[in-house]
C-alpha positions in Angstrom: -12.7 2.2 -32.8 -15.4 4.6 -34.0 -17.7 3.5 -31.2 -14.9 4.2 -28.7 -14.7 7.9 -29.6 -18.3 8.3 -28.4 -17.2 7.1 -24.9 -15.1 9.2 -22.5 -13.1 7.8 -19.6 -13.6 10.3 -16.8 -12.3 10.4 -13.2 -13.3 12.9 -10.6 -10.6 14.5 -8.4 -11.9 15.6 -5.0 -10.4 18.5 -3.1 -8.4 16.2 -0.8 -6.6 14.6 -3.8 -8.6 11.4 -3.8 -10.4 10.2 -7.0 -13.7 8.7 -7.9 -13.5 6.5 -11.0 -12.4 6.4 -13.8 -15.7 5.5 -15.4 -16.8 5.4 -19.0 -19.6 7.8 -20.1 -21.2 8.3 -23.6 -20.6 11.7 -25.3 -24.3 12.5 -25.0 -24.2 12.3 -21.2 -25.2 15.6 -19.6 -23.1 17.3 -17.0 -26.0 17.0 -14.6 -25.9 13.2 -15.0 -22.1 13.3 -14.2 -22.9 15.2 -11.0 -25.5 12.6 -10.1 -22.8 9.9 -10.6 -20.5 11.8 -8.3 -23.2 12.1 -5.6 -23.9 8.3 -5.9 -20.2 7.4 -5.6 -19.2 10.0 -3.0 -17.1 8.4 -0.2 -19.3 8.0 2.9 -16.4 8.6 5.2 -15.8 12.2 3.9 -17.3 15.1 5.8 -19.2 17.9 4.2 -20.3 15.9 1.2 -22.7 17.3 -1.4 -26.4 16.8 -0.8 -27.7 17.7 -4.2 -26.2 18.3 -7.7 -26.6 22.1 -7.0 -23.8 21.6 -4.4 -21.4 20.2 -7.0 -19.3 22.1 -9.4 -17.3 20.2 -12.1 -14.2 21.8 -13.6 -12.6 20.6 -16.7 -9.8 22.4 -18.6 -10.2 25.3 -16.3 -13.9 25.8 -17.0 -16.9 25.3 -14.8 -19.2 23.0 -16.6 -22.9 23.9 -17.0 -25.6 21.3 -16.2 -27.3 21.5 -19.6 -24.2 20.8 -21.6 -23.0 17.3 -22.6 -19.7 15.6 -22.2 -19.1 15.8 -25.9 -19.7 19.5 -26.0 -17.3 20.1 -23.1 -14.4 18.0 -24.4 -10.9 19.5 -24.7 -8.4 18.7 -27.4 -6.6 16.4 -25.0 -9.7 14.1 -24.9 -9.3 13.2 -28.6 -6.3 11.0 -28.0 -7.2 7.3 -27.5 -6.8 5.6 -24.1 -6.8 8.9 -22.2 -8.6 9.4 -18.9 -10.0 12.9 -18.5 -9.8 14.3 -15.0 -12.6 16.6 -13.8 -12.1 18.5 -10.5 -15.0 18.5 -8.1 -15.8 21.4 -5.8 -18.5 21.3 -3.2 -20.3 24.6 -2.5 -23.1 24.3 0.0 -25.7 27.0 -0.3 -25.5 29.7 2.3 -27.8 29.0 5.3 -30.3 31.5 6.5 -28.1 32.3 9.5 -25.1 33.0 7.2 -27.2 35.2 4.9 -28.5 37.1 7.9 -25.0 37.6 9.3 -23.8 38.9 5.9 -26.6 41.3 5.6 -26.1 42.6 9.1 -22.4 43.2 8.5 -23.3 45.5 5.6 -26.0 47.3 7.6 -23.8 48.1 10.6 -21.7 50.9 9.2 -20.5 54.0 11.0 -20.5 57.3 9.2 -19.0 60.6 10.1 -20.3 63.9 8.6 -18.3 67.1 9.1 -20.2 70.2 8.5 
């Protein structure tokens, strides 16, 4: 069973409640690699899917996981029990387009001010 502790069963919960996985990953797997796995397994019929790993945020035990960390570093105490599947929540955040950035900057520029002398 010692080799089994170096493996984590992880499933990815999408915002609509559907799941990807579960799949087994070694403890040394980086979070960036998990995101690549999510991208590769993303259901083709879902709209607004992620295009790059920068679009994907993984949340486990209430924490957003950083790309440079490993699965073993991010484990929660609940993962230590045998035969447990860890659920990581997947958020997709597309970067703001130039049009959205421009609209946001214009909204802050168009301010009305009154000065009473």
